[in-house]
N, C-alpha and C positions, 0 to 999 in steps of 0.2 A: 307278199311273195311266197310262193311255194317252192321249196327246194327238195329235190329227190335225193334219197340216200345214196343212190348209184346213178351215174349218168345213163341216159337212155339213148342207144344208137338208132340211127335212121329214124329219127322222130321229128326233127325240126320242120321238114317239109309238110308232114301231116298236121303238125301243130299249126303252121301258118295257114293251111287251108281251112281248118276249123275256125281260126281266129278271123279270117276274112269273111267266111260265111256267117259267123257270129255277128259281125258288124252289120251285115245285111239284114239279119234278123232284128237287130236293135233298131235300125232305121225303119224297118217295116212296121214295128209295133210302137215306136215312139217311147218316151220316157215318162209319160204322165201316170201310167198304171204299172210300169214295170221297172225293176232294177235287175238287169241281167249281167252277172259278174263273169262274163266270158273272159278267158285269158286274153290279155292285151299286148304282151311283149314277152318274147322268149329270152331265156338265159342259157348260153352254151356256145359251142364253137362248131362251125360247119354244120353237119346234119345231126349233131349230138345235142340232146336237150338235158340240161342240168336243173332247170326250174323255170318258172314263169311268173309274171306280174299279172295281177287281176284287180278290179275295183273292190274296195271295201264295202261291206254291207252298211248302209247309213244307220245312224242312231235310232231313227223311227222304227226300225225292225228289232229293237230290244226293249225290255221293260225291267223295272227294278222290283225286287222282292225283298221283304224283310223276314228273316228267319226267326224262330222262337228265341234265339239267343240275342236278337236285336241287331244282327249284322245285315247290312244291305248289300245285295248282290245284283249285278246286271246279268240278265239272261236273254239269250237270243229267242225271239218270238218265232220259233220253229212252227211249221204248220200243224204239228200235233197238238199245239195249244188251242187250235180252233175247235177241238172236240173236248168234251168234259173229261177231266182227269182228277183223281183224288190225290191231293198233295199235302205235305206237312206245312205248307205256307199258304197265305191268301193270294190268289191270282188277282191282280188289280184291274181286270177287264173281263167283259163277257162278250161272247160272239154269238150273234143272233142267227136264226135260220137264213134270213135274207143275206146276211154277210157271208155265211158259208157258201151260199149259192153263188154270190158274186165272185168269191175266190175260186170256186170250181170253174166258173166261166173264164176267168183270167188264165187259169192253167190250161184250159182247152184251147184258148186263142194262142197262147205261147207255143204249145206243142204243135198245133196246126201250122203255125208259121215256121217252126223248125222243119217240119216235114215238107213244107212247100219249098224250102231251100235245100232239100235232100240231106238234112241233118237228123240223126237219131240221138236223143239225150241218153237213154240207156240205163239210167240210175235213179229213176223216180222213187222217192220215198219221203217219209215225214221229215227226215233230217236235212234234206237238201233244198228245202223251200222254206221261206220265212214270209211273214205277212205283217201288214200294218193296217189298222182300222182307225187311225188317229183322225183323219179328215174323211177318207173314203177307203174302201178296200184296195190295197196295193200289194203287189207280189214281188219278192226278191228270189232269184234263183242263183245257186252257186254250185261248186264242185262239178265242173264240166270234164273231168278226167276220162269219163267213159263216152263222151260225145264223139261222134264220127260221121263222116260222109257215108251215106248208104252204100253198102258193099265193101267198105274198107274197114280196117282195124282202127281202134282208138289211137290217138297220138302217143299215149303212154305204152301201148302194146300189151297192157296188162289185162288178164281175164276179169270180167266184171265181178264185183263183190256180190255175194248172194245175201242180200239183206233179209233177215228173218221176217216171215209173213208177207214177202213181196214177190216170191218166186212164182213163175207161171207153170202150173203143174202139167200143162199139155205142150209146152215148148220143147222142140227137139234140141239136141246139143249142137247148135249152130251159133255163129256170131250174132251179137246184138243187131237188131233190125227194127223197122218201124213197128212190127207187131208187138215187140217188147214194150214200146211206149203205149201202144193201144190197150194192151191188157192191163198194164199198171195204172193207166189213167182211169179205166173203168172201175178198177178196184178202189182207187182213191176216191172217186166220185161217190161210190156206194158207201164208203165209210164216212165221208163228209156229210152226205145228204140223207142217208137212210139209217144206218146202224149208229152213227155218231160215236164211234169208238175206234180204237187203233188197230184191231186185229181181225175183225169179221171178214169172212169170205162172201162173195156175192151170192145172194139168195133172192131170186126174183119173186118167190112166193111171199117174202117179207116186205116187199116194196109198198103194198097197200095202195090206196087211192089218192093219198096226199103226200107230196114230197116238197119240202121246203116251200118256196114261193112259186112253184110251177102250177100252171093250170091243168085241167084234166087231160087235155089233149097232149100236153108236154109229158105228163106222167106216163101216159100210154106209150109215147115214143121212147122215153128213156128206159122204161121197162123192157121194151123190145131190144134196145141197144145192150142192156146188161145181159139179156138172155143170149144174144149173139157173142158178147165178150166172153161168156162162159163156155163157148163152143170150141171147136177144133182150132188149132194154131193156124194162122193164115186167113182166118175168116172173120177176125174181130173188126168191128166198125171203125172207120177212119175218124180222125179228129174233126174233120169237116162235118161229119154227120153229128157228132156231139155238139159242135158249135151251133149248128142249125137247130137241133132238138132243144138245146138249153136257151136259145134265144140270145146267144152271146155275140 
């Protein structure tokens, strides 16, 4: 359960709309590949929201690490662990190019389904996604505080957090909208499939002729999508175009 430090007025109605749309997204995608931790029950009185209940992230989306001091700690397998990082401890798994591609496909399918139900996620970043590769790539999504129906405010009414290295440099100062997700997805896909790091910006000249497990025709298509994603606000390719180009 998440509890807000201050009650949020005029929030329960917007919360319930996101909750109901979220259940539609879950039904559309199924649960074989996804764990979507949409808010499931409100806490508060009248149209005031003091908190909400959401599903827990299952154990498969965590891993154990042993520090140099011999202490074992459980860490969330945030999406950032899908790209190489220098750490003071041994990471007990590796992620292949093919697995990274499958994760990107899952994210594209999830966001496309969100947009099909007139929902904008709004806060795509490494920290709000987790993955499992135990049996096959699976995706967990949490922190839906910025999720909203297109054209409306989020149920929290709060301005979106400006996560470092995820801001859209060409976005006007307007509310979160589908183009927000489109740009951030393109950025995430570039970092997962091309630069394989946490902070690079899209550079179509660096794409090359080979990308993960894509064939030559797909590489040409995704390069074109990245070029458009780097263009003016409002012109970024839709998630349906990404799903088609990636073969998702």
